[in-house]
DODOBA-373890 format. One line per 8 residues: number of its first residue (from 1); their letters; for each residue x, y, z of N, C-alpha, C, O. Coordinates in steps of 0.02 Angstrom, whole numbers. Atoms other than C-alpha are relative to their C-alpha. Layout:
NUM) A) X:Y:Z:X:Y:Z:X:Y:Z:X:Y:Z | ... $
END
This chain:
1) MPRVLLVD) 42:-60:0:0:0:0:44:62:0:85:70:45 | -41:-61:3:78:168:-53:-13:45:61:-70:54:82 | 5:-47:-56:114:289:90:14:70:-26:65:82:-59 | -8:-69:22:91:475:56:6:44:62:-35:42:107 | -12:-46:-55:162:606:174:-27:69:-19:-5:99:-68 | 28:-68:9:60:769:186:36:47:47:37:35:108 | -36:-48:-42:161:917:248:-30:69:-11:-21:100:-63 | 31:-66:4:64:1077:284:-15:23:71:-39:-16:113 $
9) DNRIVRDM) 12:-25:-68:51:1189:438:-74:14:13:-93:28:69 | 72:-15:-7:-136:1215:406:-39:-66:3:-42:-103:-46 | 37:62:-8:-241:1073:476:-59:-5:-47:-74:-59:-73 | 58:1:45:-391:1123:371:21:-24:-69:-14:-63:-101 | -25:20:66:-287:1104:213:17:-75:1:2:-110:-47 | -17:72:-3:-222:935:272:-62:-43:-2:-64:-94:-36 | 62:40:-1:-398:872:308:-32:-1:-69:-58:-53:-90 | 29:-2:67:-457:929:137:40:-45:-48:11:-82:-88 $
17) LKRHIAML) -43:42:42:-308:845:53:-15:-74:13:-18:-115:-33 | 14:70:-17:-345:683:147:-65:-24:-31:-68:-80:-57 | 64:19:30:-525:682:87:7:-12:-75:-21:-59:-103 | -8:6:73:-472:707:-92:44:-60:-18:30:-97:-65 | -46:55:14:-328:583:-86:-34:-68:11:-16:-118:-20 | 36:62:-14:-447:452:-15:-35:-27:-62:-55:-85:-64 | 31:23:63:-521:445:-190:46:-46:-39:23:-85:-81 | -48:48:29:-362:354:-243:1:-60:46:21:-54:104 $
25) EGIEIVEA) 7:59:-43:-388:178:-178:68:-24:26:119:-21:-9 | -59:33:-28:-263:96:-62:56:46:19:114:27:13 | -52:-48:-19:-170:252:-2:1:6:76:-50:19:107 | -10:-13:-71:-100:264:175:27:71:7:76:89:-27 | -18:-70:-7:-84:445:232:35:12:66:11:-9:119 | -38:-21:-59:45:512:355:3:76:-1:9:106:-55 | 3:-73:-2:42:694:415:60:29:38:88:-2:83 | -49:-41:-36:170:825:468:-20:72:-7:-43:94:-60 $
33) SDGLRAVE) 22:-70:0:136:1006:516:56:49:-14:44:109:-17 | -55:-45:17:308:1075:477:56:-40:-35:54:-102:-36 | -53:32:39:465:1039:376:44:-45:42:65:-98:19 | -45:40:-43:570:975:522:-32:-68:15:2:-119:12 | 34:63:-15:440:845:570:-3:-44:-62:1:-105:-57 | 1:38:62:428:793:387:66:-36:-11:67:-95:-30 | -67:31:9:616:761:380:7:-58:48:33:-111:29 | -5:54:-50:605:657:540:-39:-62:-22:-15:-118:-16 $
41) IVQQAAPD) 42:56:23:464:550:470:33:-37:-58:34:-98:-59 | -33:32:58:557:519:307:60:-41:23:72:-96:-3 | -58:37:-24:713:467:403:-20:-64:36:17:-113:35 | 23:59:-37:612:344:509:-28:-53:-47:-13:-112:-40 | 31:47:47:511:265:368:-19:39:-63:-68:77:-63 | 10:-40:60:521:336:193:-67:-14:-32:-86:-72:-42 | 64:9:34:351:365:110:11:-11:-75:67:-7:-99 | -4:9:73:312:330:-72:-10:65:-38:7:70:-97 $
49) MILMDLMM) 10:-66:31:266:512:-106:-6:52:55:-29:37:111 | 7:-55:-48:273:681:-19:-36:58:-34:-18:78:-89 | 33:-63:21:152:827:-41:23:53:50:7:49:109 | -35:-47:-44:247:977:29:-24:72:-13:-20:97:-69 | 14:-71:4:185:1152:65:67:38:2:114:16:35 | -63:-37:1:319:1283:31:7:47:59:59:49:91 | -3:-52:-51:276:1420:156:-26:-27:66:-86:-35:76 | 18:26:-66:280:1353:335:46:33:51:103:50:34 $
57) PGMDGIEA) -43:-27:-53:346:1422:501:55:-49:17:48:-109:6 | -56:43:-15:512:1355:561:36:-20:-63:57:23:-102 | -32:24:61:586:1246:425:-51:1:-57:-102:-34:-53 | 48:-4:56:500:1290:261:8:-61:-46:51:-103:-36 | 1:58:44:463:1169:121:63:-9:-41:85:-65:-52 | -60:5:41:616:1210:16:57:-30:39:93:-74:14 | -54:28:-41:737:1175:159:-14:-73:17:32:-114:19 | 18:69:-15:642:1016:203:16:-46:-60:42:-100:-52 $
65) IRRIREDP) -16:39:60:657:955:23:75:-11:-6:98:-65:-21 | -73:4:5:842:994:24:28:-51:50:72:-91:33 | -23:47:-52:868:897:187:-17:-72:-20:24:-117:-11 | 21:68:19:771:747:122:44:-27:-56:64:-85:-55 | -40:22:57:872:741:-39:73:-11:18:110:-40:-22 | -69:12:-20:1036:741:57:16:-74:9:73:-95:0 | -9:72:-8:1010:556:90:-11:-34:-67:-66:-30:-94 | 8:32:66:1042:456:-71:-58:-51:-1:-87:-62:-54 $
73) EHANIPIL) 55:49:-2:913:327:-13:-68:33:-14:-116:-1:-31 | 63:-36:10:779:462:-29:0:40:-64:-42:84:-74 | -7:-39:61:834:526:-198:-58:-9:-49:-72:34:-89 | 51:15:50:691:444:-292:-72:7:26:-119:-11:-9 | 68:-12:-25:543:488:-180:-30:58:-38:-2:113:-37 | 31:-57:35:425:594:-286:-26:52:50:-63:35:96 | 21:-55:-44:399:763:-202:-38:51:-43:-10:80:-90 | 41:-51:33:257:876:-260:-9:58:49:-32:47:105 $
81) FLSTETDR) 11:-57:-46:254:1051:-185:-63:38:-20:-77:49:-78 | 62:-38:9:92:1147:-162:10:68:32:36:73:88 | -10:-66:-29:91:1334:-135:-44:52:-34:-62:45:-93 | 33:-59:29:-1:1497:-160:51:48:-28:33:100:-56 | -54:-44:22:168:1572:-200:-3:11:-76:-8:-36:-115 | 1:-17:72:166:1664:-367:69:20:-25:79:29:-85 | -69:-17:19:352:1708:-366:32:-62:-32:47:-111:2 | -29:57:35:424:1592:-498:71:-16:24:94:-72:17 $
89) GKWVEAFE) -66:12:-28:594:1613:-418:-3:-52:56:43:-93:63 | 9:50:-53:529:1513:-269:-13:-69:-30:10:-120:-3 | 12:64:33:467:1377:-386:67:-30:-23:81:-90:-13 | -66:23:24:641:1367:-463:41:-26:58:74:-78:53 | -37:22:-59:718:1355:-289:-23:-70:22:18:-113:38 | 27:65:-20:602:1210:-248:23:-55:-47:42:-110:-25 | -23:50:48:647:1118:-407:75:-13:8:97:-71:4 | -72:8:-10:832:1149:-378:15:-39:64:65:-75:68 $
97) AGANDFVQ) -9:38:-63:813:1079:-201:-15:-74:-9:9:-116:29 | 14:71:13:743:918:-275:-73:-17:-10:-90:-76:-13 | 71:14:12:556:936:-301:-10:-27:-71:28:-11:-117 | 14:31:66:481:837:-446:-56:36:-38:-57:36:-99 | 58:-28:34:320:931:-481:-31:54:45:-12:61:103 | 29:-58:-35:213:1081:-430:-75:3:-14:-97:-7:-71 | 72:-12:7:28:1111:-399:-16:66:34:-2:76:93 | 17:-67:-26:-36:1289:-376:-62:-4:45:-112:-36:27 $
105) KPYEKREL) 58:-8:-44:-152:1326:-229:-38:63:-21:-7:112:-40 | 43:58:-14:-298:1330:-233:2:-48:-59:-2:-28:-117 | -9:51:52:-280:1168:-327:-66:-25:-27:-118:-20:5 | 57:34:30:-400:1082:-444:6:-74:16:57:-105:0 | -4:68:-27:-441:912:-370:21:-51:-53:65:-92:-40 | -16:49:52:-433:814:-533:73:5:-22:107:-45:-34 | -70:-9:19:-265:890:-578:46:-30:53:94:-66:36 | -42:27:-54:-191:848:-408:2:-76:-1:55:-106:2 $
113) LARMDTHL) 3:73:-1:-252:669:-412:34:-31:-61:66:-83:-56 | -32:26:61:-193:645:-591:76:2:6:111:-45:-13 | -73:-6:-9:-19:709:-549:25:-51:51:77:-82:41 | -20:49:-50:-11:601:-393:2:-71:-29:49:-108:-19 | 4:67:29:-66:447:-488:58:-13:-48:87:-67:-49 | -56:7:47:65:478:-623:65:-12:36:103:-57:18 | -64:7:-35:207:499:-500:4:-65:41:57:-95:47 | 0:64:-36:155:348:-396:14:-58:-48:50:-104:-31 $
121) RLAALSRE) -13:52:50:152:242:-554:74:0:-21:105:-53:-26 | -70:-5:21:323:307:-608:46:-26:56:96:-59:42 | -41:23:-56:394:274:-434:-2:-76:6:49:-108:19 | 6:73:-2:326:96:-436:40:-32:-55:74:-83:-44 | -40:26:56:403:67:-607:74:6:13:113:-38:-4 | -71:-10:-16:568:139:-546:24:-52:50:79:-79:42 | -19:52:-48:570:20:-397:5:-68:-32:51:-107:-18 | -2:64:36:529:-126:-510:63:-6:-42:94:-59:-46 $
129) LQVKNALL) -60:0:41:670:-76:-626:63:-10:42:109:-45:22 | -57:8:-45:791:-64:-480:8:-73:21:63:-99:23 | -3:71:-19:745:-240:-425:26:-43:-57:68:-87:-48 | -22:38:58:767:-307:-601:74:12:-15:110:-34:-34 | -71:-16:12:934:-217:-620:44:-36:51:98:-61:34 | -38:35:-52:993:-291:-455:5:-75:-17:59:-105:-9 | -1:71:20:944:-466:-515:47:-10:-60:84:-59:-63 | -43:6:59:1031:-435:-682:73:6:20:115:-32:-6 $
137) EREQYLAG) -69:-7:-22:1189:-376:-595:23:-63:35:81:-85:28 | -16:62:-34:1184:-532:-487:13:-56:-51:61:-93:-44 | -9:50:52:1163:-642:-641:66:11:-38:101:-37:-53 | -62:-15:35:1307:-553:-728:60:-17:43:111:-41:18 | -55:18:-45:1416:-575:-575:12:-75:0:69:-98:-5 | -6:73:0:1380:-761:-570:27:-25:-67:69:-70:-69 | -24:20:66:1407:-776:-758:74:16:-7:112:-24:-35 | -71:-18:2:1573:-684:-741:42:-48:40:98:-66:19 $
145) HVQSQLLP) -37:49:-41:1626:-803:-603:7:-66:-36:61:-96:-38 | -3:63:38:1580:-955:-707:48:6:-58:87:-40:-72 | -44:-9:58:1669:-883:-858:73:-1:21:115:-29:-15 | -70:0:-23:1827:-854:-757:25:-70:13:85:-84:7 | -20:69:-12:1826:-1039:-714:13:-38:-66:44:-91:-65 | -14:32:64:1830:-1081:-900:71:13:-24:98:-23:-66 | -70:-14:17:2002:-1001:-913:45:-43:43:27:-59:100 | -44:43:-40:2149:-1107:-856:23:36:63:45:93:61 $
153) QRLEFPGF) -21:-30:-63:2187:-1076:-674:75:-3:10:104:36:48 | -73:7:-5:2367:-1133:-693:28:-13:-70:-1:-50:-109 | -35:10:63:2487:-1125:-840:70:-26:17:118:12:18 | -64:30:-21:2625:-1246:-790:16:-59:-46:-21:-108:-48 | -21:52:46:2718:-1351:-918:75:-9:8:112:40:13 | -72:12:-7:2890:-1434:-902:39:37:-55:23:31:-114 | -42:-36:48:3021:-1324:-984:-28:66:-23:0:98:-67 | 31:-63:19:2906:-1173:-996:-20:39:63:-35:10:115 $
161) EASAVYQA) 29:-44:-51:2856:-1026:-889:-52:44:-35:-38:73:-87 | 54:-36:33:2690:-941:-928:-40:40:50:-43:25:109 | 44:-41:-40:2574:-807:-864:-52:31:-46:-39:41:-106 | 53:-29:41:2411:-731:-924:-44:45:43:-45:40:104 | 47:-43:-35:2284:-598:-880:-60:11:-46:-54:14:-108 | 61:-14:38:2104:-566:-934:-42:49:39:-51:41:100 | 45:-49:-31:1991:-417:-897:-55:17:-50:-42:44:-104 | 57:-16:43:1817:-400:-972:-18:74:8:-11:102:62 $
169) QEQIGGDF) 23:-70:-4:1754:-226:-1015:-62:4:45:-68:49:86 | 57:6:-44:1590:-277:-934:15:-58:48:71:-82:51 | -12:55:-46:1566:-413:-803:15:-66:-35:49:-109:-8 | -16:58:40:1571:-544:-939:21:25:-69:1:79:-91 | -26:-22:65:1657:-538:-1108:16:-58:-44:-4:-115:-32 | -10:50:52:1721:-632:-1258:71:-19:-15:83:-62:-57 | -69:21:11:1911:-643:-1250:13:-64:40:-15:-74:94 | -22:57:-40:1989:-807:-1196:68:-25:-25:89:-11:-81 $
177) YDAWDDGE) -64:30:16:2153:-900:-1193:1:-70:30:-38:-85:75 | -9:67:-28:2208:-1078:-1159:66:-28:-23:96:-2:-70 | -61:34:20:2358:-1192:-1169:-2:-71:27:-29:-83:81 | -2:69:-22:2387:-1379:-1158:63:-33:-28:93:-9:-76 | -64:31:14:2534:-1497:-1168:-11:-73:-18:-44:-110:20 | 7:70:18:2542:-1662:-1262:65:-39:10:72:-96:-12 | -63:33:-14:2718:-1702:-1204:56:23:-45:112:37:-21 | -51:-24:47:2812:-1649:-1360:-12:73:-18:36:110:-32 $
185) TVRIVMAD) 18:-67:22:2719:-1488:-1398:-48:33:49:-95:2:74 | 47:-41:-39:2637:-1351:-1296:-40:42:-50:-11:80:-89 | 43:-37:46:2489:-1279:-1389:-35:57:37:-59:49:93 | 26:-60:-31:2427:-1104:-1353:-50:32:-47:-40:35:-107 | 50:-34:40:2271:-1014:-1412:-22:63:35:-29:65:97 | 28:-63:-25:2210:-836:-1391:-55:19:-50:-43:20:-110 | 56:-16:45:2040:-784:-1461:-37:62:24:-37:78:84 | 38:-60:-14:1933:-629:-1469:-67:-6:-36:-70:-7:-98 $
193) ISGHGASA) 67:4:29:1745:-642:-1495:-25:71:-10:-18:113:34 | 25:-67:13:1665:-490:-1576:-55:18:49:-93:-25:71 | 52:-23:-46:1555:-385:-1464:20:-9:73:77:-26:89 | -11:4:-72:1538:-386:-1276:-60:-33:33:-110:-48:0 | 57:22:-38:1426:-452:-1141:-19:-73:-10:23:-115:-27 | 23:69:-4:1320:-609:-1136:8:-38:-66:29:-96:-65 | -6:36:64:1319:-651:-1322:72:-20:-15:85:-76:-37 | -70:15:11:1508:-640:-1334:24:-54:48:62:-99:29 $
201) ALLMAVCK) -20:50:-50:1529:-741:-1173:-25:-69:-19:10:-119:-10 | 28:65:20:1413:-879:-1236:38:-29:-59:54:-89:-59 | -38:25:57:1504:-892:-1402:70:-19:20:99:-66:-8 | -66:18:-26:1668:-894:-1308:0:-70:29:46:-109:15 | 4:67:-30:1613:-1047:-1208:-8:-54:-53:23:-107:-49 | 10:48:54:1553:-1135:-1366:65:-11:-39:85:-67:-53 | -62:3:39:1714:-1094:-1460:53:-39:39:90:-79:9 | -49:36:-41:1821:-1158:-1316:-15:-75:0:31:-116:-5 $
209) GLLYSLAT) 18:70:1:1724:-1321:-1310:16:-33:-66:40:-90:-68 | -16:27:67:1743:-1347:-1498:75:-10:-8:97:-60:-36 | -73:6:5:1929:-1315:-1486:25:-62:36:68:-98:10 | -21:59:-38:1949:-1448:-1353:-16:-64:-38:25:-110:-40 | 19:61:35:1855:-1576:-1455:41:-10:-63:55:-67:-83 | -39:6:62:1956:-1537:-1613:74:-10:12:109:-37:-31 | -72:1:-12:2126:-1528:-1530:28:-71:-4:85:-81:-27 | -25:69:0:2141:-1717:-1511:-9:-34:-67:32:-75:-88 $
217) SRPDPADM) 14:34:64:2063:-1768:-1676:35:33:-59:43:0:-111 | -32:-35:56:2150:-1638:-1785:62:36:26:60:95:42 | -61:-29:-28:2329:-1609:-1726:31:55:-43:67:98:-16 | -28:-52:43:2376:-1503:-1877:-37:66:12:-98:68:6 | 34:-63:-17:2341:-1319:-1831:-45:26:-56:-102:47:-42 | 40:-26:55:2279:-1269:-2004:-64:-41:-10:-117:-13:-23 | 58:44:7:2163:-1420:-2014:-50:13:56:-110:16:45 | 43:-12:-57:2096:-1388:-1839:-39:66:-7:-99:68:5 $
225) VAELNRML) 32:-65:6:2061:-1204:-1871:-50:1:-58:-102:34:-53 | 46:2:57:1981:-1239:-2040:-66:-34:20:-119:-11:0 | 61:34:-22:1859:-1361:-1960:-39:42:50:-100:45:48 | 33:-45:-48:1823:-1241:-1817:-36:56:-38:-92:75:-20 | 31:-52:40:1787:-1107:-1947:-65:-25:-33:-114:12:-34 | 60:27:32:1663:-1220:-2039:-57:-5:51:-115:11:35 | 52:5:-52:1570:-1252:-1876:-27:69:19:-88:78:26 | 21:-67:-19:1566:-1068:-1830:-39:34:-57:-87:71:-44 $
233) YAMLAGGD) 36:-29:57:1511:-1018:-2006:-73:-23:0:-118:18:-10 | 68:26:-3:1359:-1131:-1991:-37:28:61:-96:45:56 | 32:-23:-61:1324:-1076:-1813:-19:74:-3:-71:95:23 | 10:-72:4:1337:-890:-1853:-36:21:-63:-36:80:-81 | 41:-14:59:1229:-902:-2009:39:36:-54:14:81:-87 | -41:-28:54:1371:-859:-2126:11:74:6:15:109:-45 | -12:-71:-9:1399:-688:-2050:-62:41:10:-58:101:25 | 63:-38:-6:1215:-639:-2044:-12:25:71:-48:74:81 $
241) LDMYVTLA) 9:-21:-69:1223:-627:-1854:48:55:21:46:78:78 | -47:-54:-13:1361:-497:-1866:46:-17:59:63:26:99 | -47:22:-50:1473:-600:-1752:55:-40:-34:43:-74:-84 | -56:36:28:1644:-672:-1787:51:-11:55:44:14:111 | -52:17:-48:1799:-738:-1700:68:12:-32:80:-9:-89 | -70:-2:21:1981:-690:-1718:39:-46:47:22:-53:106 | -34:52:-39:2106:-819:-1658:73:-5:-20:90:-1:-79 | -70:15:12:2292:-846:-1640:16:-68:31:-3:-80:89 $
249) FAAASRRT) -16:67:-25:2357:-1024:-1622:75:-13:-10:103:2:-63 | -72:14:4:2535:-1077:-1584:14:-69:29:-19:-91:77 | -22:65:-26:2621:-1245:-1558:75:3:8:112:6:-41 | -72:-5:-15:2791:-1238:-1472:29:-70:10:9:-105:57 | -28:67:-2:2894:-1395:-1504:65:-1:41:111:38:27 | -62:9:-38:3024:-1449:-1376:53:-35:-43:112:-21:-37 | -46:42:38:3101:-1571:-1500:35:40:-56:95:33:-66 | -28:-35:58:3125:-1456:-1650:19:73:15:47:107:-28 $
257) NTLRFLSA) -14:-70:-18:3144:-1290:-1556:-32:49:-50:-2:100:-68 | 36:-43:47:3015:-1213:-1673:-69:15:27:-95:-17:72 | 67:-20:-17:2849:-1127:-1659:-41:2:-64:-25:40:-110 | 47:-4:56:2709:-1162:-1782:-56:48:20:-82:45:75 | 46:-54:-19:2591:-1014:-1789:-47:15:-58:-28:16:-116 | 47:-28:48:2434:-958:-1877:-45:49:35:-56:44:96 | 44:-51:-28:2320:-810:-1852:-59:11:-46:-51:27:-105 | 62:-13:37:2139:-794:-1906:-22:71:15:-66:82:58 $
265) GHAPAYVL) 19:-70:-8:2127:-605:-1917:13:29:69:-16:80:87 | -11:-20:-70:2196:-587:-1740:52:56:5:89:69:-43 | -51:-51:-14:2302:-449:-1663:69:-31:-7:76:-91:5 | -68:27:8:2490:-469:-1697:25:-35:63:11:-13:119 | -35:34:-55:2588:-591:-1590:74:17:-7:97:40:-60 | -71:-19:0:2771:-565:-1543:42:-57:28:26:-85:81 | -49:48:-25:2915:-687:-1526:61:41:21:92:75:-20 | -55:-38:-27:3049:-613:-1414:60:-45:10:55:-97:43 $
273) GGSTLTLG) -62:38:-6:3227:-676:-1426:58:47:-13:64:99:20 | -54:-46:19:3382:-602:-1506:-28:64:-28:3:117:-21 | 37:-58:25:3260:-484:-1592:-74:-13:9:-94:-68:27 | 73:8:-6:3073:-454:-1590:-30:-16:-68:-23:23:-115 | 31:21:62:2979:-549:-1725:-75:10:7:-107:-16:53 | 72:-13:0:2803:-488:-1764:-35:-49:-47:-17:-55:-105 | 38:50:39:2679:-621:-1823:-71:27:-10:-110:29:37 | 65:-28:15:2528:-547:-1910:-49:-53:-23:-33:-113:-21 $
281) PTGPGLGF) 51:48:23:2369:-628:-1978:24:-41:-59:58:-16:-104 | -15:44:57:2389:-777:-2095:-64:-18:-37:-65:-64:-78 | 64:12:32:2207:-772:-2149:-53:41:36:-39:73:86 | 54:-41:-29:2038:-691:-2109:-25:-30:66:-7:-85:85 | 32:25:-61:1938:-707:-1949:-46:-58:-14:-63:-71:-72 | 43:59:6:1828:-858:-1917:-73:21:-6:-95:67:27 | 71:-12:8:1648:-861:-1974:-19:41:-60:-78:50:-75 | 13:-40:60:1667:-754:-2130:-9:-42:-63:-51:-27:-105 $
289) HQDFTWQT) 0:43:60:1697:-893:-2258:-15:-72:21:7:-94:74 | 17:69:-16:1629:-1069:-2263:61:-45:-2:69:-89:40 | -60:41:7:1793:-1144:-2322:60:46:-11:59:90:-55 | -62:-38:8:1966:-1070:-2301:56:-40:32:46:-73:82 | -59:33:-27:2140:-1139:-2272:49:53:24:73:93:-16 | -46:-50:-29:2249:-1036:-2156:73:-22:-9:90:-80:2 | -71:13:6:2434:-1024:-2190:30:-8:70:12:27:116 | -35:10:-63:2545:-1090:-2050:73:21:-8:107:-1:-54 $
297) LTVPFAPG) -70:-22:0:2711:-1005:-2013:40:-44:49:13:-66:100 | -45:36:-46:2859:-1097:-1934:60:45:12:95:65:-34 | -55:-45:-18:2985:-990:-1840:40:-32:57:14:-75:93 | -41:27:-54:3130:-1030:-1721:-29:18:68:-55:73:78 | 23:-12:-68:3082:-1047:-1538:43:-41:48:21:-90:77 | -49:35:-41:3236:-1100:-1443:-9:18:74:-45:66:90 | 1:-20:-71:3258:-1099:-1253:20:73:8:68:96:-23 | -11:-71:-10:3253:-920:-1192:-48:44:-39:-54:104:-26 $
305) STLFLLTD) 48:-38:40:3123:-868:-1321:-66:8:38:-85:-34:79 | 65:-14:-31:2957:-791:-1267:-51:15:-55:-37:54:-101 | 56:-17:44:2791:-789:-1360:-48:44:40:-68:27:95 | 46:-47:-33:2679:-641:-1317:-62:7:-44:-58:31:-101 | 65:-4:35:2495:-650:-1369:-45:50:36:-40:59:97 | 46:-48:-30:2361:-519:-1341:-61:7:-44:-62:-16:-101 | 57:-21:41:2191:-459:-1399:6:75:-13:42:110:21 | -7:-71:20:2167:-290:-1482:-27:48:52:-20:109:45 $
313) GVTELRSP) 21:-44:-55:2088:-224:-1322:58:33:34:48:83:69 | -60:-31:-31:2267:-186:-1266:22:61:-41:25:116:-15 | -26:-54:42:2329:-82:-1413:-53:53:-15:-36:110:-32 | 53:-48:15:2159:1:-1436:-25:37:61:-76:73:58 | 16:-41:-57:2153:72:-1261:10:74:-19:56:91:-56 | -4:-71:19:2124:260:-1272:12:44:61:-14:32:116 | -11:-50:-52:2187:406:-1170:-61:46:3:-104:43:-41 | 57:-47:-4:2064:541:-1112:-5:46:-61:-58:72:-76 $
321) TGEFFGEK) 1:-43:60:2114:640:-1269:-17:-39:-63:-21:-11:-117 | 18:41:58:2069:493:-1383:58:-33:-35:48:-67:-85 | -59:31:31:2246:436:-1422:2:-74:16:-12:-94:73 | -5:72:-11:2270:248:-1445:66:-17:36:117:16:25 | -62:24:-31:2396:155:-1336:48:-23:-54:107:-6:-52 | -37:16:61:2456:79:-1499:53:-54:6:73:-73:61 | -48:55:3:2578:-54:-1554:70:23:20:107:-16:51 | -68:-23:-16:2735:52:-1536:12:2:75:64:-21:99 $
329) RLVDLLHP) -8:-2:-73:2707:84:-1350:6:-71:28:46:-85:73 | -2:70:-23:2675:-102:-1327:68:-31:-13:99:-59:32 | -63:33:19:2829:-162:-1421:58:28:40:104:-9:57 | -54:-30:-39:2940:-40:-1326:4:-30:70:56:-27:102 | 1:30:-67:2888:-130:-1165:21:-74:-1:35:-102:52 | -14:71:4:2925:-306:-1229:75:-12:-2:110:13:-46 | -72:14:-4:3096:-372:-1180:9:-75:11:-25:-104:53 | -6:73:-4:3156:-552:-1202:25:-27:66:14:-85:82 $
337) DIPPRELI) -29:25:-62:3244:-562:-1034:-47:7:60:-29:-13:116 | 47:-10:-55:3091:-518:-929:-46:-61:6:-75:-81:-45 | 45:57:-9:2993:-666:-855:-72:18:-19:-91:76:-15 | 68:-13:23:2813:-684:-918:-43:41:47:-76:89:26 | 43:-37:-47:2726:-624:-760:21:74:4:-22:118:3 | -24:-69:-4:2836:-469:-749:-13:36:-66:-26:96:-67 | 11:-31:66:2817:-438:-936:-71:25:-6:-83:82:-28 | 70:-21:2:2628:-434:-925:-13:57:49:-49:104:34 $
345) GRVIDQAL) 8:-54:-49:2636:-329:-767:28:66:-25:0:119:-10 | -30:-60:28:2748:-206:-857:-48:35:-49:-55:96:-49 | 48:-29:48:2619:-183:-995:-60:29:37:-82:85:21 | 58:-24:-39:2475:-166:-870:17:66:35:-24:112:36 | -20:-61:-37:2572:-36:-769:3:61:-44:-4:117:-20 | -1:-56:46:2586:72:-924:-68:12:-33:-88:69:-43 | 62:-6:39:2422:35:-1012:-58:27:41:-95:71:16 | 58:-21:-39:2296:59:-871:3:74:19:-48:109:14 $
353) PFCMGRLT) -2:-73:-12:2358:232:-816:-10:40:-64:-39:95:-62 | 8:-35:64:2363:280:-1001:-73:13:-15:-92:67:-39 | 72:-6:15:2175:249:-1018:-40:20:61:-102:19:59 | 33:-19:-63:2136:305:-839:-45:-57:26:-95:-44:58 | 37:58:-24:2074:128:-804:-65:-14:-36:-102:-58:-16 | 63:9:36:1932:142:-931:12:-43:-62:42:-21:-110 | -9:45:56:1929:-8:-1047:-52:16:-54:-109:32:-40 | 46:-8:57:1853:11:-1221:-17:-67:-31:-58:-70:-77 $
361) DDLAMLAI) 12:67:27:1856:-176:-1255:24:-50:53:59:-31:100 | -29:52:-42:1891:-341:-1169:75:-2:-13:99:17:-67 | -74:-3:4:2077:-363:-1136:28:-66:24:9:-92:77 | -33:62:-20:2185:-520:-1131:72:0:-24:87:26:-78 | -70:9:19:2371:-557:-1133:25:-67:27:4:-89:80 | -32:62:-21:2473:-717:-1122:72:1:-24:86:16:-82 | -71:5:17:2662:-736:-1117:25:-68:22:11:-90:78 | -27:66:-16:2751:-904:-1123:73:-3:-24:88:15:-80 $
369) RRTDGEPG) -72:-3:12:2940:-927:-1115:30:-70:5:13:-108:50 | -38:63:-5:3053:-1076:-1151:54:8:53:96:52:48 | -50:-4:-54:3155:-1106:-993:46:-60:0:98:-58:33 | -44:58:1:3228:-1278:-1029:65:19:-36:64:51:-88 | -65:-16:30:3414:-1263:-1066:28:65:25:87:79:14 | -25:-61:-30:3427:-1095:-977:31:-15:68:10:-63:100 | -27:9:-67:3533:-1079:-819:-57:7:51:-91:58:54 | 53:-1:-50:3414:-1123:-677:-68:-16:-28:-117:-17:9 $
377) GQAVPTGA) 64:16:31:3278:-1169:-801:-21:-71:12:19:-112:37 | 26:67:-9:3169:-1323:-796:27:-46:-54:29:-27:-113 | -21:49:50:3235:-1477:-881:-60:-36:-28:-110:-47:7 | 54:37:32:3125:-1567:-1004:7:-73:18:62:-101:11 | -5:71:-17:3084:-1744:-946:23:-42:-60:7:-26:-117 | -25:44:53:3169:-1882:-1045:-58:-29:-39:-106:-54:-10 | 52:28:43:3065:-1936:-1194:-54:49:-18:-99:31:-56 | 52:-49:16:2961:-1776:-1201:11:28:-70:-28:70:-92 $
END
């Protein structure tokens, strides 16, 4: 039952208002004879609406409105002020203090009731929206937690040191990474799903599941990615859904000291060693074409080398003036002698202050370094 607080120093006016308001069914009426008492009542139990006289002894209506609005919890209570005041400057003061509407005294009953009914309905809709938003935020939080569990919690492989970071622009997003070891080769994937939010997160989970199923049956990177593309093309209606996937895939061989690499329209990857090698796309993103064969590059990847993968959410970070973080700033931070965790931390320490912590896209980075054969590095088990 909606509660309406009547604030007027004139009892006759309050009694008349009560008779008229009784025409709106299901209204509970609370009274106050001055502004101070009105503030006390609101602090004890907030009403659903306030009808406030402006001119009262002691604390007037404008000051009472101002005091009520000081509490953020009372920011959305509809306040209608009633007054014989003809000075429009006073009306403006009342609105600036936080009033929502105005009814001139002597008021017309139908107008007053219509305005009250409108504001009560709007307030009810606002409360309903707040409840739904709270539920949505809860669902997004839970979805974000579940999504975080889809990413590998540990990246530990004999002869390698690895680290990764992921930050969604919203609570859930579409970037992901993974890595697995078959004994001879460590395979690494980084992907970026177009868009943000729930749709990108759902496609991310599907894409990750498909990759797992294909990894064992199709060991060749180009063959695996081609089949993944065919599945995504059918799933995404051949591009009609305006969604796509960019992906970088790498296979680091302990036996041959090489890295096989392909990129489906993904952000550049970097191999750090004696020099920095930039590996760009070897074909388009996934989901654009029904059939496509991606070129696979083979580059040296000896002990001491580091592979650095990222999504374009890193280089496309923007400063408050609109400047992109860019590839040059990134490459200047990449050094082959820095361990993966420190390398990623170095980029974060520069990138987040650059954009003032405001992401324009999901962001992911993964660095993996060959440590076998280095002084103090992990030895590769015999037969690996």
